[in-house]
N, CA, C and O atoms as a Tripos MOL2 file, in Angstrom:
@<TRIPOS>MOLECULE
protein
  256   255    64     0     0
PROTEIN
NO_CHARGES

@<TRIPOS>ATOM
      1 N           0.8420   -1.1700    0.0000 N.3       1 MET1
      2 CA          0.0000    0.0000    0.0000 C.3       1 MET1
      3 C           0.8910    1.2380    0.0000 C.2       1 MET1
      4 O           1.5930    1.4840    0.9810 O.2       1 MET1
      5 N           0.8790    2.0240   -1.0820 N.am      2 PRO2
      6 CA          1.6480    3.2620   -1.0930 C.3       2 PRO2
      7 C           1.0210    4.2990   -0.1590 C.2       2 PRO2
      8 O          -0.1880    4.5290   -0.1860 O.2       2 PRO2
      9 N           1.8580    4.9110    0.6600 N.am      3 ILE3
     10 CA          1.4380    6.0340    1.4980 C.3       3 ILE3
     11 C           2.3210    7.2030    1.1070 C.2       3 ILE3
     12 O           3.5380    7.1620    1.2870 O.2       3 ILE3
     13 N           1.7110    8.2310    0.5800 N.am      4 ILE4
     14 CA          2.4460    9.3820    0.0740 C.3       4 ILE4
     15 C           2.1530   10.5590    0.9980 C.2       4 ILE4
     16 O           0.9980   10.9340    1.1990 O.2       4 ILE4
     17 N           3.2120   11.1330    1.5530 N.am      5 ASP5
     18 CA          3.0960   12.2120    2.5350 C.3       5 ASP5
     19 C           3.6080   13.5010    1.9090 C.2       5 ASP5
     20 O           4.7620   13.5740    1.4880 O.2       5 ASP5
     21 N           2.7500   14.5190    1.8480 N.am      6 ILE6
     22 CA          3.0820   15.7950    1.2240 C.3       6 ILE6
     23 C           2.9470   16.8910    2.2720 C.2       6 ILE6
     24 O           1.9470   16.9490    2.9880 O.2       6 ILE6
     25 N           3.9500   17.7580    2.3640 N.am      7 THR7
     26 CA          3.8910   18.8960    3.2760 C.3       7 THR7
     27 C           3.9100   20.1730    2.4570 C.2       7 THR7
     28 O           4.7640   20.3530    1.5890 O.2       7 THR7
     29 N           2.9600   21.0640    2.7370 N.am      8 LEU8
     30 CA          2.8300   22.3360    2.0380 C.3       8 LEU8
     31 C           2.6770   23.4710    3.0460 C.2       8 LEU8
     32 O           2.2280   23.2590    4.1720 O.2       8 LEU8
     33 N           3.0510   24.6590    2.6320 N.am      9 VAL9
     34 CA          2.7360   25.8440    3.4190 C.3       9 VAL9
     35 C           1.2330   26.1000    3.2610 C.2       9 VAL9
     36 O           0.6980   26.0120    2.1560 O.2       9 VAL9
     37 N           0.5670   26.4130    4.3550 N.am     10 GLN10
     38 CA         -0.8720   26.6780    4.3300 C.3      10 GLN10
     39 C          -1.2270   27.7830    3.3570 C.2      10 GLN10
     40 O          -0.4190   28.6660    3.0710 O.2      10 GLN10
     41 N          -2.4550   27.7200    2.8510 N.am     11 GLY11
     42 CA         -2.9520   28.8360    2.0700 C.3      11 GLY11
     43 C          -3.5700   28.4790    0.7350 C.2      11 GLY11
     44 O          -4.1100   29.3520    0.0560 O.2      11 GLY11
     45 N          -3.5050   27.2350    0.3460 N.am     12 ARG12
     46 CA         -4.1050   26.8620   -0.9370 C.3      12 ARG12
     47 C          -5.5690   26.4970   -0.7280 C.2      12 ARG12
     48 O          -5.9300   25.9550    0.3160 O.2      12 ARG12
     49 N          -6.4190   26.7910   -1.7170 N.am     13 PRO13
     50 CA         -7.8370   26.4480   -1.5910 C.3      13 PRO13
     51 C          -8.0490   24.9310   -1.6260 C.2      13 PRO13
     52 O          -7.2440   24.1850   -2.1830 O.2      13 PRO13
     53 N          -9.1490   24.5040   -1.0170 N.am     14 ASP14
     54 CA         -9.4540   23.0730   -0.9350 C.3      14 ASP14
     55 C          -9.5080   22.3970   -2.2990 C.2      14 ASP14
     56 O          -9.0880   21.2470   -2.4280 O.2      14 ASP14
     57 N         -10.0160   23.0880   -3.3220 N.am     15 ASP15
     58 CA        -10.1120   22.4470   -4.6310 C.3      15 ASP15
     59 C          -8.7340   22.1270   -5.2030 C.2      15 ASP15
     60 O          -8.5840   21.1450   -5.9300 O.2      15 ASP15
     61 N          -7.7320   22.9350   -4.8890 N.am     16 ARG16
     62 CA         -6.3630   22.6520   -5.3440 C.3      16 ARG16
     63 C          -5.7970   21.4310   -4.6210 C.2      16 ARG16
     64 O          -5.1060   20.6120   -5.2270 O.2      16 ARG16
     65 N          -6.0870   21.3140   -3.3410 N.am     17 ILE17
     66 CA         -5.6200   20.1540   -2.5690 C.3      17 ILE17
     67 C          -6.2920   18.8920   -3.0940 C.2      17 ILE17
     68 O          -5.6420   17.8560   -3.2380 O.2      17 ILE17
     69 N          -7.5910   18.9720   -3.3810 N.am     18 GLU18
     70 CA         -8.3070   17.8180   -3.9520 C.3      18 GLU18
     71 C          -7.6870   17.3980   -5.2800 C.2      18 GLU18
     72 O          -7.5220   16.2070   -5.5440 O.2      18 GLU18
     73 N          -7.3440   18.3800   -6.1160 N.am     19 ARG19
     74 CA         -6.7180   18.0750   -7.4120 C.3      19 ARG19
     75 C          -5.3460   17.4400   -7.2060 C.2      19 ARG19
     76 O          -4.9890   16.4950   -7.9090 O.2      19 ARG19
     77 N          -4.5810   17.9500   -6.2530 N.am     20 LEU20
     78 CA         -3.2720   17.3650   -5.9470 C.3      20 LEU20
     79 C          -3.4190   15.9070   -5.5300 C.2      20 LEU20
     80 O          -2.6960   15.0400   -6.0220 O.2      20 LEU20
     81 N          -4.3490   15.6370   -4.6280 N.am     21 ILE21
     82 CA         -4.5670   14.2650   -4.1680 C.3      21 ILE21
     83 C          -4.9250   13.3570   -5.3370 C.2      21 ILE21
     84 O          -4.3970   12.2510   -5.4500 O.2      21 ILE21
     85 N          -5.8170   13.8190   -6.2050 N.am     22 ALA22
     86 CA         -6.2320   13.0090   -7.3570 C.3      22 ALA22
     87 C          -5.0640   12.7380   -8.2980 C.2      22 ALA22
     88 O          -4.8810   11.6100   -8.7550 O.2      22 ALA22
     89 N          -4.2740   13.7680   -8.5880 N.am     23 GLU23
     90 CA         -3.1840   13.5980   -9.5500 C.3      23 GLU23
     91 C          -2.0340   12.7710   -8.9820 C.2      23 GLU23
     92 O          -1.4120   11.9960   -9.7090 O.2      23 GLU23
     93 N          -1.7500   12.9280   -7.7080 N.am     24 VAL24
     94 CA         -0.7100   12.1080   -7.0750 C.3      24 VAL24
     95 C          -1.1650   10.6450   -7.0380 C.2      24 VAL24
     96 O          -0.3710    9.7340   -7.2730 O.2      24 VAL24
     97 N          -2.4360   10.4320   -6.7440 N.am     25 THR25
     98 CA         -2.9740    9.0650   -6.7630 C.3      25 THR25
     99 C          -2.8280    8.4650   -8.1550 C.2      25 THR25
    100 O          -2.3730    7.3300   -8.2970 O.2      25 THR25
    101 N          -3.2100    9.2170   -9.1790 N.am     26 ASP26
    102 CA         -3.0730    8.7280  -10.5620 C.3      26 ASP26
    103 C          -1.6220    8.3620  -10.8710 C.2      26 ASP26
    104 O          -1.3600    7.3280  -11.4850 O.2      26 ASP26
    105 N          -0.6840    9.2040  -10.4480 N.am     27 ALA27
    106 CA          0.7400    8.9380  -10.7030 C.3      27 ALA27
    107 C           1.1940    7.6610  -10.0080 C.2      27 ALA27
    108 O           1.9510    6.8810  -10.5850 O.2      27 ALA27
    109 N           0.7450    7.4390   -8.7860 N.am     28 ALA28
    110 CA          1.1250    6.2180   -8.0630 C.3      28 ALA28
    111 C           0.5390    4.9840   -8.7370 C.2      28 ALA28
    112 O           1.2090    3.9580   -8.8530 O.2      28 ALA28
    113 N          -0.7000    5.0850   -9.1750 N.am     29 VAL29
    114 CA         -1.3370    3.9510   -9.8620 C.3      29 VAL29
    115 C          -0.5680    3.6130  -11.1370 C.2      29 VAL29
    116 O          -0.2920    2.4460  -11.4120 O.2      29 VAL29
    117 N          -0.2230    4.6480  -11.9170 N.am     30 ARG30
    118 CA          0.5010    4.4280  -13.1810 C.3      30 ARG30
    119 C           1.9100    3.9110  -12.9610 C.2      30 ARG30
    120 O           2.3180    2.9270  -13.5780 O.2      30 ARG30
    121 N           2.6490    4.5620  -12.0920 N.am     31 SER31
    122 CA          4.0730    4.2470  -11.9740 C.3      31 SER31
    123 C           4.3490    2.9990  -11.1510 C.2      31 SER31
    124 O           5.3550    2.3250  -11.3720 O.2      31 SER31
    125 N           3.4760    2.6820  -10.2100 N.am     32 LEU32
    126 CA          3.7070    1.5280   -9.3320 C.3      32 LEU32
    127 C           2.8010    0.3440   -9.6440 C.2      32 LEU32
    128 O           2.9330   -0.7180   -9.0350 O.2      32 LEU32
    129 N           1.8870    0.5210  -10.5830 N.am     33 ASP33
    130 CA          0.8600   -0.4970  -10.8440 C.3      33 ASP33
    131 C           0.1050   -0.8320   -9.5560 C.2      33 ASP33
    132 O          -0.2880   -1.9750   -9.3240 O.2      33 ASP33
    133 N          -0.0850    0.1870   -8.7330 N.am     34 ALA34
    134 CA         -0.7870   -0.0150   -7.4580 C.3      34 ALA34
    135 C          -2.2940    0.0760   -7.6940 C.2      34 ALA34
    136 O          -2.7570    0.9440   -8.4340 O.2      34 ALA34
    137 N          -3.0430   -0.8010   -7.0780 N.am     35 PRO35
    138 CA         -4.5010   -0.6580   -7.1680 C.3      35 PRO35
    139 C          -4.9200    0.6730   -6.5290 C.2      35 PRO35
    140 O          -4.4720    1.0020   -5.4310 O.2      35 PRO35
    141 N          -5.7610    1.4190   -7.2040 N.am     36 ARG36
    142 CA         -6.1810    2.7490   -6.7500 C.3      36 ARG36
    143 C          -6.6520    2.7370   -5.3000 C.2      36 ARG36
    144 O          -6.3330    3.6460   -4.5330 O.2      36 ARG36
    145 N          -7.4080    1.7140   -4.9250 N.am     37 GLU37
    146 CA         -7.9830    1.6790   -3.5690 C.3      37 GLU37
    147 C          -6.9280    1.4750   -2.4770 C.2      37 GLU37
    148 O          -7.2370    1.6020   -1.2930 O.2      37 GLU37
    149 N          -5.6940    1.1640   -2.8620 N.am     38 THR38
    150 CA         -4.6360    0.9900   -1.8560 C.3      38 THR38
    151 C          -3.7830    2.2380   -1.6600 C.2      38 THR38
    152 O          -2.9620    2.2920   -0.7440 O.2      38 THR38
    153 N          -3.9730    3.2480   -2.5210 N.am     39 VAL39
    154 CA         -3.1350    4.4490   -2.4610 C.3      39 VAL39
    155 C          -3.6670    5.3960   -1.3870 C.2      39 VAL39
    156 O          -4.8560    5.7140   -1.3520 O.2      39 VAL39
    157 N          -2.7690    5.8350   -0.5210 N.am     40 ARG40
    158 CA         -3.1010    6.7940    0.5300 C.3      40 ARG40
    159 C          -2.2620    8.0510    0.3100 C.2      40 ARG40
    160 O          -1.0590    7.9630    0.0610 O.2      40 ARG40
    161 N          -2.8930    9.2080    0.4000 N.am     41 VAL41
    162 CA         -2.1880   10.4810    0.2730 C.3      41 VAL41
    163 C          -2.5050   11.3090    1.5100 C.2      41 VAL41
    164 O          -3.6710   11.5450    1.8270 O.2      41 VAL41
    165 N          -1.4630   11.7480    2.2050 N.am     42 VAL42
    166 CA         -1.6120   12.5930    3.3870 C.3      42 VAL42
    167 C          -1.0640   13.9630    3.0300 C.2      42 VAL42
    168 O           0.0880   14.0840    2.6120 O.2      42 VAL42
    169 N          -1.8770   14.9910    3.1910 N.am     43 VAL43
    170 CA         -1.4270   16.3600    2.9330 C.3      43 VAL43
    171 C          -1.3800   17.0900    4.2660 C.2      43 VAL43
    172 O          -2.3940   17.2390    4.9490 O.2      43 VAL43
    173 N          -0.1960   17.5390    4.6180 N.am     44 ARG44
    174 CA          0.0030   18.2950    5.8520 C.3      44 ARG44
    175 C           0.2200   19.7570    5.4700 C.2      44 ARG44
    176 O           1.0300   20.0700    4.5970 O.2      44 ARG44
    177 N          -0.5020   20.6300    6.1240 N.am     45 GLU45
    178 CA         -0.3350   22.0510    5.8690 C.3      45 GLU45
    179 C           0.2900   22.7090    7.0920 C.2      45 GLU45
    180 O          -0.1860   22.5650    8.2180 O.2      45 GLU45
    181 N           1.3590   23.4250    6.8340 N.am     46 VAL46
    182 CA          2.1420   24.0500    7.8910 C.3      46 VAL46
    183 C           1.9370   25.5620    7.8130 C.2      46 VAL46
    184 O           2.0060   26.1310    6.7240 O.2      46 VAL46
    185 N           1.6870   26.2200    8.9390 N.am     47 PRO47
    186 CA          1.5700   27.6790    8.9090 C.3      47 PRO47
    187 C           2.8780   28.3160    8.4340 C.2      47 PRO47
    188 O           3.9560   27.7940    8.7200 O.2      47 PRO47
    189 N           2.7970   29.4260    7.7190 N.am     48 PRO48
    190 CA          4.0120   30.0880    7.2280 C.3      48 PRO48
    191 C           5.0110   30.4130    8.3430 C.2      48 PRO48
    192 O           6.2170   30.4510    8.1030 O.2      48 PRO48
    193 N           4.5180   30.6420    9.5400 N.am     49 SER49
    194 CA          5.4150   30.9620   10.6540 C.3      49 SER49
    195 C           6.1860   29.7470   11.1480 C.2      49 SER49
    196 O           7.1200   29.8850   11.9370 O.2      49 SER49
    197 N           5.8070   28.5690   10.6960 N.am     50 ARG50
    198 CA          6.4620   27.3290   11.1180 C.3      50 ARG50
    199 C           7.1890   26.6310    9.9800 C.2      50 ARG50
    200 O           7.5630   25.4650   10.1060 O.2      50 ARG50
    201 N           7.3930   27.3330    8.8680 N.am     51 PHE51
    202 CA          8.0670   26.7810    7.6960 C.3      51 PHE51
    203 C           9.2430   27.6930    7.3620 C.2      51 PHE51
    204 O           9.0470   28.8470    6.9790 O.2      51 PHE51
    205 N          10.4480   27.1860    7.5040 N.am     52 GLY52
    206 CA         11.6260   28.0110    7.2990 C.3      52 GLY52
    207 C          12.3250   27.7440    5.9850 C.2      52 GLY52
    208 O          12.4080   26.6040    5.5290 O.2      52 GLY52
    209 N          12.8310   28.8160    5.3790 N.am     53 VAL53
    210 CA         13.6210   28.7480    4.1560 C.3      53 VAL53
    211 C          14.7940   29.7030    4.3230 C.2      53 VAL53
    212 O          14.6020   30.8830    4.6190 O.2      53 VAL53
    213 N          16.0020   29.1990    4.1350 N.am     54 ALA54
    214 CA         17.2050   30.0270    4.1940 C.3      54 ALA54
    215 C          17.3280   30.7930    5.5170 C.2      54 ALA54
    216 O          17.7840   31.9360    5.5500 O.2      54 ALA54
    217 N          16.9160   30.1430    6.5890 N.am     55 GLY55
    218 CA         17.1000   30.7290    7.9120 C.3      55 GLY55
    219 C          16.0070   31.6680    8.3730 C.2      55 GLY55
    220 O          16.1150   32.2650    9.4440 O.2      55 GLY55
    221 N          14.9430   31.8100    7.5700 N.am     56 ARG56
    222 CA         13.8320   32.6870    7.9530 C.3      56 ARG56
    223 C          12.5180   31.9740    7.6840 C.2      56 ARG56
    224 O          12.4050   31.1830    6.7480 O.2      56 ARG56
    225 N          11.5210   32.2670    8.5240 N.am     57 SER57
    226 CA         10.2070   31.6770    8.2860 C.3      57 SER57
    227 C           9.5860   32.3340    7.0420 C.2      57 SER57
    228 O           9.9150   33.4660    6.6860 O.2      57 SER57
    229 N           8.6930   31.5980    6.4040 N.am     58 LYS58
    230 CA          7.9730   32.1750    5.2640 C.3      58 LYS58
    231 C           7.1860   33.3930    5.6950 C.2      58 LYS58
    232 O           7.0340   34.3310    4.9120 O.2      58 LYS58
    233 N           6.6770   33.4080    6.9270 N.am     59 ALA59
    234 CA          5.9250   34.5580    7.4140 C.3      59 ALA59
    235 C           6.8080   35.7970    7.5210 C.2      59 ALA59
    236 O           6.3260   36.9200    7.3730 O.2      59 ALA59
    237 N           8.1040   35.5930    7.7780 N.am     60 ALA60
    238 CA          9.0390   36.7020    7.9000 C.3      60 ALA60
    239 C           9.6870   37.0600    6.5700 C.2      60 ALA60
    240 O          10.5880   37.8970    6.5180 O.2      60 ALA60
    241 N           9.2340   36.4330    5.5060 N.am     61 GLY61
    242 CA          9.7660   36.7550    4.1840 C.3      61 GLY61
    243 C          10.8630   35.8400    3.7100 C.2      61 GLY61
    244 O          11.6710   36.2350    2.8700 O.2      61 GLY61
    245 N          10.9180   34.6050    4.2330 N.am     62 GLY62
    246 CA         11.9070   33.6320    3.7720 C.3      62 GLY62
    247 C          11.7870   33.3830    2.2820 C.2      62 GLY62
    248 O          10.7000   33.5260    1.7210 O.2      62 GLY62
    249 N          12.8690   33.0180    1.6340 N.am     63 ALA63
    250 CA         12.8910   32.7940    0.1820 C.3      63 ALA63
    251 C          11.8870   31.7260   -0.2310 C.2      63 ALA63
    252 O          11.4550   30.9100    0.5830 O.2      63 ALA63
    253 N          11.5300   31.7470   -1.4890 N.am     64 ALA64
    254 CA         10.5430   30.8110   -2.0300 C.3      64 ALA64
    255 C          11.0250   29.3910   -1.9920 C.2      64 ALA64
    256 O          10.3080   28.4840   -2.4130 O.2      64 ALA64
@<TRIPOS>BOND
     1     1     2 1
     2     2     3 1
     3     3     4 2
     4     3     5 am
     5     5     6 1
     6     6     7 1
     7     7     8 2
     8     7     9 am
     9     9    10 1
    10    10    11 1
    11    11    12 2
    12    11    13 am
    13    13    14 1
    14    14    15 1
    15    15    16 2
    16    15    17 am
    17    17    18 1
    18    18    19 1
    19    19    20 2
    20    19    21 am
    21    21    22 1
    22    22    23 1
    23    23    24 2
    24    23    25 am
    25    25    26 1
    26    26    27 1
    27    27    28 2
    28    27    29 am
    29    29    30 1
    30    30    31 1
    31    31    32 2
    32    31    33 am
    33    33    34 1
    34    34    35 1
    35    35    36 2
    36    35    37 am
    37    37    38 1
    38    38    39 1
    39    39    40 2
    40    39    41 am
    41    41    42 1
    42    42    43 1
    43    43    44 2
    44    43    45 am
    45    45    46 1
    46    46    47 1
    47    47    48 2
    48    47    49 am
    49    49    50 1
    50    50    51 1
    51    51    52 2
    52    51    53 am
    53    53    54 1
    54    54    55 1
    55    55    56 2
    56    55    57 am
    57    57    58 1
    58    58    59 1
    59    59    60 2
    60    59    61 am
    61    61    62 1
    62    62    63 1
    63    63    64 2
    64    63    65 am
    65    65    66 1
    66    66    67 1
    67    67    68 2
    68    67    69 am
    69    69    70 1
    70    70    71 1
    71    71    72 2
    72    71    73 am
    73    73    74 1
    74    74    75 1
    75    75    76 2
    76    75    77 am
    77    77    78 1
    78    78    79 1
    79    79    80 2
    80    79    81 am
    81    81    82 1
    82    82    83 1
    83    83    84 2
    84    83    85 am
    85    85    86 1
    86    86    87 1
    87    87    88 2
    88    87    89 am
    89    89    90 1
    90    90    91 1
    91    91    92 2
    92    91    93 am
    93    93    94 1
    94    94    95 1
    95    95    96 2
    96    95    97 am
    97    97    98 1
    98    98    99 1
    99    99   100 2
   100    99   101 am
   101   101   102 1
   102   102   103 1
   103   103   104 2
   104   103   105 am
   105   105   106 1
   106   106   107 1
   107   107   108 2
   108   107   109 am
   109   109   110 1
   110   110   111 1
   111   111   112 2
   112   111   113 am
   113   113   114 1
   114   114   115 1
   115   115   116 2
   116   115   117 am
   117   117   118 1
   118   118   119 1
   119   119   120 2
   120   119   121 am
   121   121   122 1
   122   122   123 1
   123   123   124 2
   124   123   125 am
   125   125   126 1
   126   126   127 1
   127   127   128 2
   128   127   129 am
   129   129   130 1
   130   130   131 1
   131   131   132 2
   132   131   133 am
   133   133   134 1
   134   134   135 1
   135   135   136 2
   136   135   137 am
   137   137   138 1
   138   138   139 1
   139   139   140 2
   140   139   141 am
   141   141   142 1
   142   142   143 1
   143   143   144 2
   144   143   145 am
   145   145   146 1
   146   146   147 1
   147   147   148 2
   148   147   149 am
   149   149   150 1
   150   150   151 1
   151   151   152 2
   152   151   153 am
   153   153   154 1
   154   154   155 1
   155   155   156 2
   156   155   157 am
   157   157   158 1
   158   158   159 1
   159   159   160 2
   160   159   161 am
   161   161   162 1
   162   162   163 1
   163   163   164 2
   164   163   165 am
   165   165   166 1
   166   166   167 1
   167   167   168 2
   168   167   169 am
   169   169   170 1
   170   170   171 1
   171   171   172 2
   172   171   173 am
   173   173   174 1
   174   174   175 1
   175   175   176 2
   176   175   177 am
   177   177   178 1
   178   178   179 1
   179   179   180 2
   180   179   181 am
   181   181   182 1
   182   182   183 1
   183   183   184 2
   184   183   185 am
   185   185   186 1
   186   186   187 1
   187   187   188 2
   188   187   189 am
   189   189   190 1
   190   190   191 1
   191   191   192 2
   192   191   193 am
   193   193   194 1
   194   194   195 1
   195   195   196 2
   196   195   197 am
   197   197   198 1
   198   198   199 1
   199   199   200 2
   200   199   201 am
   201   201   202 1
   202   202   203 1
   203   203   204 2
   204   203   205 am
   205   205   206 1
   206   206   207 1
   207   207   208 2
   208   207   209 am
   209   209   210 1
   210   210   211 1
   211   211   212 2
   212   211   213 am
   213   213   214 1
   214   214   215 1
   215   215   216 2
   216   215   217 am
   217   217   218 1
   218   218   219 1
   219   219   220 2
   220   219   221 am
   221   221   222 1
   222   222   223 1
   223   223   224 2
   224   223   225 am
   225   225   226 1
   226   226   227 1
   227   227   228 2
   228   227   229 am
   229   229   230 1
   230   230   231 1
   231   231   232 2
   232   231   233 am
   233   233   234 1
   234   234   235 1
   235   235   236 2
   236   235   237 am
   237   237   238 1
   238   238   239 1
   239   239   240 2
   240   239   241 am
   241   241   242 1
   242   242   243 1
   243   243   244 2
   244   243   245 am
   245   245   246 1
   246   246   247 1
   247   247   248 2
   248   247   249 am
   249   249   250 1
   250   250   251 1
   251   251   252 2
   252   251   253 am
   253   253   254 1
   254   254   255 1
   255   255   256 2
@<TRIPOS>SUBSTRUCTURE
     1 MET1         2 RESIDUE 1 A MET
     2 PRO2         6 RESIDUE 1 A PRO
     3 ILE3        10 RESIDUE 1 A ILE
     4 ILE4        14 RESIDUE 1 A ILE
     5 ASP5        18 RESIDUE 1 A ASP
     6 ILE6        22 RESIDUE 1 A ILE
     7 THR7        26 RESIDUE 1 A THR
     8 LEU8        30 RESIDUE 1 A LEU
     9 VAL9        34 RESIDUE 1 A VAL
    10 GLN10       38 RESIDUE 1 A GLN
    11 GLY11       42 RESIDUE 1 A GLY
    12 ARG12       46 RESIDUE 1 A ARG
    13 PRO13       50 RESIDUE 1 A PRO
    14 ASP14       54 RESIDUE 1 A ASP
    15 ASP15       58 RESIDUE 1 A ASP
    16 ARG16       62 RESIDUE 1 A ARG
    17 ILE17       66 RESIDUE 1 A ILE
    18 GLU18       70 RESIDUE 1 A GLU
    19 ARG19       74 RESIDUE 1 A ARG
    20 LEU20       78 RESIDUE 1 A LEU
    21 ILE21       82 RESIDUE 1 A ILE
    22 ALA22       86 RESIDUE 1 A ALA
    23 GLU23       90 RESIDUE 1 A GLU
    24 VAL24       94 RESIDUE 1 A VAL
    25 THR25       98 RESIDUE 1 A THR
    26 ASP26      102 RESIDUE 1 A ASP
    27 ALA27      106 RESIDUE 1 A ALA
    28 ALA28      110 RESIDUE 1 A ALA
    29 VAL29      114 RESIDUE 1 A VAL
    30 ARG30      118 RESIDUE 1 A ARG
    31 SER31      122 RESIDUE 1 A SER
    32 LEU32      126 RESIDUE 1 A LEU
    33 ASP33      130 RESIDUE 1 A ASP
    34 ALA34      134 RESIDUE 1 A ALA
    35 PRO35      138 RESIDUE 1 A PRO
    36 ARG36      142 RESIDUE 1 A ARG
    37 GLU37      146 RESIDUE 1 A GLU
    38 THR38      150 RESIDUE 1 A THR
    39 VAL39      154 RESIDUE 1 A VAL
    40 ARG40      158 RESIDUE 1 A ARG
    41 VAL41      162 RESIDUE 1 A VAL
    42 VAL42      166 RESIDUE 1 A VAL
    43 VAL43      170 RESIDUE 1 A VAL
    44 ARG44      174 RESIDUE 1 A ARG
    45 GLU45      178 RESIDUE 1 A GLU
    46 VAL46      182 RESIDUE 1 A VAL
    47 PRO47      186 RESIDUE 1 A PRO
    48 PRO48      190 RESIDUE 1 A PRO
    49 SER49      194 RESIDUE 1 A SER
    50 ARG50      198 RESIDUE 1 A ARG
    51 PHE51      202 RESIDUE 1 A PHE
    52 GLY52      206 RESIDUE 1 A GLY
    53 VAL53      210 RESIDUE 1 A VAL
    54 ALA54      214 RESIDUE 1 A ALA
    55 GLY55      218 RESIDUE 1 A GLY
    56 ARG56      222 RESIDUE 1 A ARG
    57 SER57      226 RESIDUE 1 A SER
    58 LYS58      230 RESIDUE 1 A LYS
    59 ALA59      234 RESIDUE 1 A ALA
    60 ALA60      238 RESIDUE 1 A ALA
    61 GLY61      242 RESIDUE 1 A GLY
    62 GLY62      246 RESIDUE 1 A GLY
    63 ALA63      250 RESIDUE 1 A ALA
    64 ALA64      254 RESIDUE 1 A ALA
């Protein structure tokens, strides 16, 4: 059973997350020959203040 864990900075609309889950599932089914019903996708959303890039949080203007 593939379990795919994705971490994103918070702020994307639910429809985008739904599309991500669908497309990642499709990719796992195609590339692994995994039965669709066995694919699990976990999306974790992290507040910008808790996501650091280049030594600064995204909330403080950390790089992309």
